[in-house]
C-alpha positions in Angstrom: -63.4 65.4 -128.7 -65.8 65.9 -125.7 -66.4 63.2 -123.0 -69.6 62.0 -124.6 -67.9 61.3 -127.9 -65.0 59.5 -126.1 -67.4 57.3 -124.1 -69.3 56.4 -127.2 -66.1 54.9 -128.7 -65.2 52.7 -125.6 -64.8 49.1 -126.8 -67.3 46.6 -125.4 -64.6 44.6 -123.5 -63.7 47.8 -121.5 -67.3 48.6 -120.5 -67.4 45.9 -117.8 -64.1 47.0 -116.3 -65.3 50.6 -116.1 -68.6 49.5 -114.5 -66.7 47.6 -111.9 -64.4 50.6 -111.1 -67.4 52.9 -110.7 -69.2 50.3 -108.5 -72.3 49.9 -110.8 -72.1 46.1 -111.2 -74.9 44.1 -109.8 -74.0 40.4 -109.8 -74.0 37.5 -107.4 -70.7 36.7 -105.7 -69.0 33.7 -107.3 -69.0 30.4 -105.4 -65.4 29.9 -104.3 -65.9 27.8 -101.1 -64.3 24.4 -101.1 -66.1 23.3 -97.9 -69.1 21.1 -97.5 -69.6 22.1 -93.9 -67.9 23.8 -91.0 -68.6 23.6 -87.3 -67.1 23.4 -83.9 -66.5 20.1 -82.0 -65.1 19.4 -78.5 -62.4 17.0 -77.3 -62.1 16.4 -73.6 -58.9 16.0 -71.6 -58.4 12.6 -70.0 -59.5 13.8 -66.5 -62.3 16.1 -65.4 -60.3 17.7 -62.7 -56.6 18.8 -62.3 -54.7 20.6 -59.7 -51.1 19.4 -60.5 -49.3 17.0 -62.8 -50.0 16.7 -66.5 -53.1 17.3 -68.6 -53.4 15.1 -71.7 -55.7 15.2 -74.7 -55.8 13.0 -77.8 -57.4 14.9 -80.7 -60.3 13.1 -82.4 -61.0 15.4 -85.4 -61.5 12.6 -87.9 -61.1 13.5 -91.6 -61.8 17.2 -91.0 -59.4 20.1 -91.6 -58.8 22.2 -88.5 -58.7 26.0 -88.4 -56.5 26.7 -85.3 -57.3 30.5 -85.3 -60.9 29.8 -84.5 -60.2 26.9 -82.1 -59.6 27.3 -78.4 -58.9 25.7 -75.1 -61.3 26.3 -72.2 -61.6 25.3 -68.6 -63.1 26.5 -65.3 -60.6 27.4 -62.6 -60.7 28.4 -58.9 -57.7 29.2 -56.7 -56.8 29.9 -53.1 -54.0 31.8 -51.3 -53.4 32.0 -47.6 -53.0 35.8 -47.8 -54.8 38.4 -50.0 -57.1 37.7 -53.0 -56.0 35.1 -55.5 -55.8 36.1 -59.1 -53.8 35.7 -62.3 -52.0 39.0 -61.5 -50.3 40.3 -64.7 -50.9 37.0 -66.5 -53.9 35.0 -67.5 -55.1 31.4 -67.5 -51.7 30.4 -69.1 -50.1 31.0 -65.7 -51.0 27.4 -64.9 -49.2 25.9 -67.9 -45.5 25.3 -67.4 -44.6 23.2 -70.4 -46.4 22.2 -73.6 -45.6 19.1 -75.6 -47.3 18.3 -78.9 -46.7 14.8 -80.5 -48.1 13.2 -83.7 -50.0 10.0 -83.4 -46.8 8.1 -84.3 -44.8 9.8 -81.6 -43.0 12.5 -83.6 -42.1 15.6 -81.5 -43.9 18.4 -83.3 -43.6 21.2 -80.8 -42.5 21.8 -77.2 -42.4 24.9 -75.2 -40.8 25.3 -71.7 -41.7 28.2 -69.4 -44.8 28.4 -71.6 -46.7 30.7 -69.2 -43.9 33.3 -69.3 -43.4 33.2 -73.0 -47.1 33.3 -73.9 -47.6 36.4 -71.7 -44.6 38.2 -73.2 -45.5 37.1 -76.8 -49.1 38.4 -76.4 -47.8 41.7 -74.7 -45.6 42.4 -77.7 -47.7 41.0 -80.6 -51.3 42.0 -79.6 -52.9 45.5 -79.2 -54.3 47.2 -76.1 -57.8 46.8 -77.7 -57.3 43.1 -77.9 -56.3 42.9 -74.3 -59.4 44.9 -73.2 -61.6 42.5 -75.3 -60.6 39.0 -76.0 -57.8 39.2 -73.5 -60.3 39.6 -70.7 -61.9 36.3 -71.8 -58.5 34.7 -71.4 -58.1 36.0 -67.8 -56.2 39.2 -68.3 -57.1 42.4 -66.5 -58.6 45.1 -68.7 -57.1 47.8 -66.4 -53.6 49.3 -66.6 -53.6 48.9 -62.8 -55.2 45.6 -62.2 -55.7 46.3 -58.5 -58.7 48.3 -59.8 -60.0 45.4 -61.9 -63.5 44.2 -61.1 -63.7 41.7 -64.0 -60.9 39.2 -63.3 -59.9 40.5 -59.9 -60.4 37.2 -58.1 -60.1 33.4 -58.7 -61.9 32.6 -55.5 -65.1 32.3 -57.5 -65.2 29.7 -60.3 -65.0 31.2 -63.8 -64.5 29.7 -67.3 -61.8 31.2 -69.4 -60.9 30.6 -73.1 -57.5 30.8 -74.9 -57.2 30.8 -78.7 -55.1 27.8 -79.8 -53.0 30.1 -82.0 -51.7 31.7 -78.9 -51.1 28.5 -77.0 -48.2 27.2 -79.0 -46.5 27.9 -82.4 -47.8 24.8 -84.1 -51.3 26.3 -83.9 -50.3 29.5 -85.7 -48.8 28.2 -88.9 -47.4 30.6 -91.5 -50.0 31.6 -94.0 -52.9 30.7 -91.7 -53.3 27.3 -93.3 -55.7 24.8 -91.9 -54.1 21.7 -90.2 -54.8 18.5 -92.2 -56.4 15.4 -90.7 -53.2 13.4 -91.4 -51.6 15.6 -88.7 -54.5 16.3 -86.4 -56.2 12.9 -86.0 -54.6 11.2 -82.9 -52.5 14.4 -82.1 -51.3 14.1 -78.5 -51.3 17.4 -76.5 -49.6 17.4 -73.1 -49.8 20.3 -70.7 -47.5 20.2 -67.7 -49.0 22.3 -64.9 -47.0 24.9 -63.0 -46.6 24.9 -59.2 -49.5 26.8 -57.7 -47.2 29.2 -55.9 -45.9 30.4 -59.3 -49.3 30.2 -61.1 -51.5 32.0 -58.5 -50.9 35.7 -57.8 -52.2 37.5 -54.7 -52.8 41.0 -53.4 -50.6 40.1 -50.4 -47.4 38.1 -49.8 -48.5 34.5 -49.6 -46.8 31.3 -48.3 -49.3 28.7 -49.7 -51.6 28.6 -52.7 -53.6 26.1 -54.8 -55.7 25.9 -57.9 -58.3 23.5 -59.3 -59.1 23.1 -63.0 -62.4 21.5 -64.0 -63.9 20.4 -67.3 -60.9 21.2 -69.5 -61.5 20.7 -73.2 -60.4 22.0 -76.6 -63.1 23.3 -79.0 -61.9 22.7 -82.6 -63.2 24.6 -85.6 -63.4 21.8 -88.2 -64.1 22.0 -91.9 -65.2 19.1 -94.1 -63.9 19.7 -97.7 -65.5 18.7 -100.9 -64.4 15.3 -102.1 -62.5 16.5 -105.1 -60.3 18.7 -102.9 -59.8 16.0 -100.3 -58.6 13.6 -103.0 -56.2 16.2 -104.3 -54.7 16.9 -100.9 -54.4 13.2 -100.1 -52.5 12.7 -103.4 -50.0 15.5 -102.4 -49.7 14.1 -98.9 -49.0 10.6 -100.4 -46.2 11.9 -102.6 -44.2 15.0 -101.5 -46.1 15.8 -98.3 -47.9 18.9 -97.1 -45.4 21.5 -95.9 -46.5 23.4 -92.7 -44.2 26.1 -91.5 -44.4 27.5 -88.0 -42.1 29.4 -85.6 -41.1 27.1 -82.8 -39.5 28.4 -79.6 -36.4 27.2 -77.8 -36.1 28.2 -74.1 -33.1 28.3 -71.8 -32.3 30.3 -68.7 -29.4 31.7 -66.6 -29.3 32.9 -63.0 -26.6 35.3 -62.1 -25.7 38.2 -59.9 -23.1 39.5 -62.5 -23.5 42.9 -64.1 -21.9 41.7 -67.3 -23.7 38.7 -68.8 -22.8 36.4 -71.7 -25.2 33.7 -72.8 -24.7 31.2 -75.6 -28.0 29.9 -77.1 -27.6 26.2 -77.5 -29.9 25.5 -80.4 -29.1 24.5 -84.0 -31.6 26.0 -86.5 -31.5 26.8 -90.2 -33.4 30.1 -89.7 -33.2 31.8 -86.3 -35.8 34.6 -86.3 -36.1 36.4 -83.0 -34.8 36.4 -79.4 -36.8 37.4 -76.4 -35.0 38.2 -73.1 -37.1 38.4 -70.0 -35.6 39.2 -66.6 -37.1 38.2 -63.2 -35.7 38.4 -59.7 -34.6 35.0 -58.7 -36.0 35.5 -55.2 -39.4 35.4 -56.7 -39.1 32.0 -58.3 -38.7 29.7 -55.3 -41.2 27.5 -53.5 -42.0 30.4 -51.1 -42.4 33.6 -53.0 -41.6 36.8 -51.2 -43.8 38.8 -53.6 -47.2 38.1 -55.0 -46.8 37.7 -58.8 -44.2 35.3 -60.3 -45.1 36.3 -63.9 -44.0 39.9 -63.4 -40.7 41.0 -64.9 -38.1 42.7 -62.7 -37.3 46.3 -62.9 -35.7 47.4 -66.1 -32.0 47.3 -65.3 -30.2 47.1 -68.6 -27.3 49.4 -69.6 -26.3 47.7 -72.9 -27.3 44.8 -75.1 -26.3 43.1 -78.3 -26.5 39.8 -80.1 -23.8 38.3 -82.3 -23.5 35.3 -84.7 -19.9 34.8 -85.7 -18.7 38.3 -86.9 -22.2 39.7 -87.3 -23.7 41.9 -84.6 -27.3 42.9 -83.9 -27.4 45.9 -83.8 -24.0 46.8 -85.2 -23.4 49.1 -82.3 -24.8 47.9 -79.0 -28.0 49.3 -77.5 -26.7 51.5 -74.7 -28.0 53.9 -72.1 -26.3 55.9 -69.3 -29.2 55.3 -66.9 -31.7 52.5 -66.5 -34.4 55.2 -66.3 -33.6 56.2 -69.9 -34.8 53.1 -71.7 -36.6 54.5 -74.8 -34.1 53.1 -77.4 -34.5 49.6 -75.9 -38.3 50.0 -76.2 -38.1 51.3 -79.8 -35.8 48.5 -80.9 -37.9 45.8 -79.2 -41.1 47.3 -80.7 -39.7 47.2 -84.2 -38.3 43.7 -83.6 -41.7 42.5 -82.5 -43.1 43.6 -85.9 -44.7 47.0 -85.1 -43.2 49.2 -87.8 -45.8 51.9 -88.4 -47.0 54.7 -86.1 -50.6 53.4 -86.3 -49.7 50.1 -84.7 -49.0 49.6 -81.0 -48.4 46.6 -78.8 -49.9 46.1 -75.3 -46.5 47.2 -73.9 -46.1 51.0 -73.6 -42.8 52.7 -72.6 -43.8 52.9 -68.9 -44.8 49.2 -68.7 -41.8 48.3 -70.8 -39.6 49.5 -67.9 -40.8 46.6 -65.8 -41.0 46.9 -62.0 -42.1 45.3 -58.8 -44.4 46.8 -56.3 -45.1 46.0 -52.6 -48.1 44.0 -53.7 -49.2 43.6 -57.4 -47.0 45.5 -59.8 -48.5 47.7 -62.4 -45.4 47.7 -64.6 -44.5 44.2 -65.5 -43.4 43.8 -69.1 -39.6 44.4 -69.0 -38.3 42.6 -72.0 -35.8 43.0 -74.9 -36.5 41.6 -78.3 -34.0 41.2 -81.1 -35.0 40.5 -84.7 -32.7 38.3 -86.9 -34.9 38.5 -90.0 -33.2 39.6 -93.2 -36.3 40.0 -95.3 -38.9 42.8 -95.3 -41.3 40.6 -97.2 -42.2 37.5 -95.2 -40.3 37.8 -91.9 -38.9 34.2 -92.3 -35.4 34.8 -93.6 -33.4 34.3 -90.5 -29.8 33.2 -89.9 -28.2 29.8 -89.5 -27.1 29.0 -85.9 -25.3 25.8 -84.8 -22.4 24.6 -82.7 -19.8 26.3 -84.9 -21.9 29.4 -85.5 -23.4 30.1 -82.1 -25.9 32.8 -81.2 -24.4 34.9 -78.3 -26.3 37.4 -76.2 -24.2 40.0 -74.4 -25.6 42.6 -72.0 -24.7 44.8 -69.1 -26.9 45.6 -66.1 -26.7 48.2 -63.4 -27.4 46.2 -60.2 -25.6 43.1 -58.9 -28.8 41.3 -57.9 -29.6 37.6 -58.4 -31.7 37.6 -61.5 -33.2 34.9 -63.6 -32.9 35.6 -67.4 -35.2 33.5 -69.6 -34.1 33.4 -73.3 -36.7 32.4 -75.9 -35.3 31.8 -79.4 -37.9 31.8 -82.1 -36.9 29.8 -85.2 -38.5 28.4 -88.3 -39.6 24.7 -88.2 -41.2 22.8 -91.1 -43.4 19.8 -90.7 -43.8 17.7 -93.9 -47.1 15.9 -93.3 -47.6 12.6 -95.1 -50.6 10.3 -95.0 -49.2 8.1 -92.3 -46.3 10.0 -90.8 -44.7 13.4 -90.2 -41.2 14.6 -90.9 -40.0 17.6 -88.9 -37.1 19.8 -90.0 -35.4 22.7 -88.2 
């Protein structure tokens, strides 16, 4: 039977499928939108100008559903330093944010992040691409250059400039699993508190400084809001009235240790049903005081690890510790952290490259500033959310060895799964 005879006997119900496969269908796309309208609206913080203290905003999004991926915080900032040129250094506008606290309108603690500036920087370094940093990252205040001493875009904060940060990078609540929109039962009356960092830590400089300051003006959040069709709003209200709307997100617990020891043991004091990842960021303690002997407090210290391992009970991650005979030979640490950060294919790459992964301080602004180790505790290759239980009787312990007995501050950031059950009039949070 030739091809013409075969085609002549194709049943009618198969013709449409073959036309679609061969891209010869000419039809209007089906109407699948559930929205009546979508737009952006602004909410202002309670003051027009801040230079210290706490920034507070009460969300007034009404009955709309909020898309956090297309929402952002923005403000204009200027800074001064008594030596050199003030800038964000290796960081961005998040340098000025020390803590983030998010509460529902009834006072339920939904999310809180300490040392937010340090975590956001390292989270973005390991989860975003170099192309992102050279594009949207610049609008956030990052330098597009590998050596930001050559930067002409964000090289100074002496001149006022307005920067924007996507809310999905501000805190975990605003990057929910599945990319779901945040419902009005959660968003209306949401209280956002940003505790500002000391200026000496937030402002970098091209020279060693002894005083610094910054001024934030016109801070606001721009929400991407969607008004749903009535039939879908009624359905979601019914669900919220009965079993609640489940919103999953990766909250972050922070704690720190300062030590000169070369063998370090840290117990992570957090109970969680699903611990997912641990970030370890080292910084020289001498750079964290009220008078900073070097210009950039967000920069990691020189890579100085010789071994590292996590343990929960009788389980070890990895089974045999990461080890190296020399701090200059750090490629296995980089590979392990890269995979733990979620980059598993050769085509993907984070902002951090092996040279910057080594960390380092320079006499002025360091070019290598991303020294960090990441451990993954996820058991699933499907959704990345199948972590381990940790509690008082089943502690998460971080053990590592370092080469130099120098006073170092280690910040530990434990990422764990949190679920917010959103009802019409209240929210129930479970870890």
